C-alpha positions as CSV (number, residue, x, y, z in Angstrom):
1,M,89.7,100.4,109.3
2,T,91.3,97.2,108.1
3,P,93.3,97.6,104.9
4,T,91.9,96.4,101.6
5,Y,94.4,95.0,99.1
6,I,94.5,94.2,95.4
7,G,97.6,92.5,94.1
8,N,100.6,90.7,95.5
9,I,100.3,91.0,99.3
10,D,103.7,89.2,99.6
11,L,105.4,92.4,98.6
12,L,104.7,93.6,102.2
13,K,107.2,90.9,103.4
14,Q,110.0,92.5,101.3
15,P,112.4,95.3,102.4
16,L,110.3,98.5,101.7
17,V,111.6,101.9,100.9
18,A,109.2,104.9,101.1
19,F,109.4,107.6,98.5
20,F,108.0,111.1,99.0
21,C,108.5,114.3,97.0
22,S,107.0,117.7,97.4
23,R,104.7,119.1,94.7
24,R,107.2,122.0,94.3
25,Y,110.7,120.7,93.6
26,A,114.0,121.7,92.2
27,P,114.6,120.6,88.6
28,K,117.6,118.6,89.6
29,A,115.3,116.5,91.8
30,V,113.9,114.8,88.6
31,L,117.2,113.2,87.5
32,A,118.2,112.4,91.1
33,S,114.9,110.7,91.7
34,Y,115.1,108.7,88.5
35,D,118.7,107.7,89.3
36,W,117.5,106.7,92.8
37,A,114.6,104.6,91.4
38,T,117.0,102.8,89.1
39,A,119.1,101.8,92.1
40,Q,116.2,100.2,93.9
41,R,116.6,96.8,92.3
42,D,116.4,94.7,95.5
43,K,113.7,96.8,97.3
44,V,110.0,97.4,96.9
45,V,109.1,101.1,96.7
46,I,106.0,102.2,98.7
47,S,104.3,105.5,98.3
48,T,101.0,107.3,97.6
49,F,102.5,108.4,94.3
50,H,100.5,111.6,94.5
51,S,102.8,114.5,93.7
52,P,103.9,115.0,90.1
53,L,107.4,113.7,90.6
54,E,106.1,110.7,92.7
55,K,103.8,109.9,89.7
56,D,106.8,110.1,87.3
57,V,108.8,107.8,89.6
58,L,105.9,105.4,89.6
59,E,105.9,105.3,85.8
60,F,109.6,104.9,85.7
61,L,109.5,102.0,88.2
62,L,106.7,100.2,86.3
63,K,108.6,100.6,83.0
64,N,111.6,99.1,84.6
65,K,109.6,96.2,86.1
66,Q,110.2,97.3,89.7
67,P,107.8,96.1,92.4
68,V,105.7,98.8,94.0
69,I,103.1,99.2,96.7
70,Y,100.7,102.0,95.9
71,V,98.9,103.2,99.0
72,L,95.7,105.0,97.9
73,P,94.4,107.9,100.0
74,A,90.8,106.9,98.9
75,R,88.9,103.6,98.5
76,I,90.4,100.7,96.7
77,Y,89.9,100.5,92.9
78,K,86.7,98.8,91.7
79,R,88.6,98.2,88.5
80,V,92.3,98.5,88.3
81,P,93.4,101.0,85.6
82,V,94.7,99.4,82.4
83,R,98.1,101.0,82.8
84,F,98.7,98.8,85.9
85,K,97.5,95.5,84.3
86,E,100.9,94.2,83.3
87,A,102.4,94.8,86.8
88,L,99.3,93.3,88.4
89,D,99.4,90.2,86.2
90,E,103.2,89.8,86.9
91,G,102.8,90.2,90.7
92,R,104.8,93.4,90.8
93,I,102.2,95.7,92.4
94,L,100.0,95.9,95.5
95,F,97.3,98.5,96.0
96,V,96.4,99.3,99.6
97,S,93.5,101.3,100.8
98,L,92.7,102.2,104.4
99,Q,89.4,103.8,103.5
100,S,85.9,102.5,103.4
101,E,84.0,101.9,100.1
102,N,82.3,105.3,100.3
103,V,85.5,107.4,100.5
104,R,86.1,108.2,96.8
105,M,88.0,111.4,96.9
106,Y,91.4,112.4,98.1
107,S,91.5,114.5,101.3
108,Q,94.4,115.5,103.6
109,P,93.2,113.4,106.5
110,N,93.0,110.3,104.2
111,A,96.4,111.2,102.8
112,D,97.8,111.4,106.4
113,K,96.5,107.9,107.1
114,A,98.1,106.6,104.0
115,I,101.4,108.3,104.8
116,R,101.4,106.9,108.4
117,Y,100.8,103.4,106.9
118,I,103.8,103.9,104.6
119,I,106.0,105.2,107.4
120,D,105.0,102.3,109.7
121,H,105.9,99.7,107.0
122,A,109.0,101.1,105.4
123,E,112.5,100.4,106.6
124,E,113.9,103.4,104.8
125,I,112.4,106.8,103.9
126,V,113.6,108.8,100.9
127,F,112.5,112.3,100.0
128,G,113.2,113.4,96.4
129,C,112.9,117.0,97.5
130,V,111.4,118.7,100.5
131,A,109.9,122.2,99.7
132,P,110.0,124.8,102.5
133,N,106.7,125.0,104.4
134,S,105.3,121.8,102.7
135,N,103.6,118.8,104.1
136,N,106.7,116.8,103.4
137,E,108.8,119.3,105.5
138,R,106.4,118.8,108.4
139,L,106.6,115.0,107.9
140,L,110.4,115.1,107.9
141,Q,110.4,117.1,111.1
142,S,108.0,114.6,112.7
143,L,110.4,111.7,111.9
144,H,113.4,113.1,113.9
145,E,113.1,110.4,116.6
146,T,112.6,107.5,114.2
147,K,115.3,104.8,113.9
148,K,114.6,104.4,110.2
149,R,117.2,105.6,107.6
150,I,116.1,108.9,106.1
151,S,117.6,110.6,103.1
152,I,116.9,113.6,101.0
153,L,118.1,113.4,97.4
154,V,118.1,117.1,96.6
155,K,118.2,119.7,99.4
């Protein structure tokens, strides 16, 4: 499937840093993730922004006018939600979908495609926190041979 885009496609030409965080995370991962997001001034953050902390980081990045690439594990928006209008108008956001028009719901196989796209495009991969026995733990283990920089903010 050819990706579908809405927004500033030139963001894909910038240095990209992927951000992932497990749904279960240590409380100290919140502050560490916010501090990390603040430091990303010269990079574009790419993620599915699906877990609770990933969603919080997205809001933090948008509030601070950081550019982001939001990879959707479902079809592209028919109408972009109002909360993204300012970032879209200012060229600070790109939405990417690898799904056909009839894929409306999140599923693990669709999320896996989105995550693979993120990994393929990012120069660096950051995990806010990796919970034991989580999808992120499996993802981290699968990256052991990559030449990309990988870091975990809170272990």
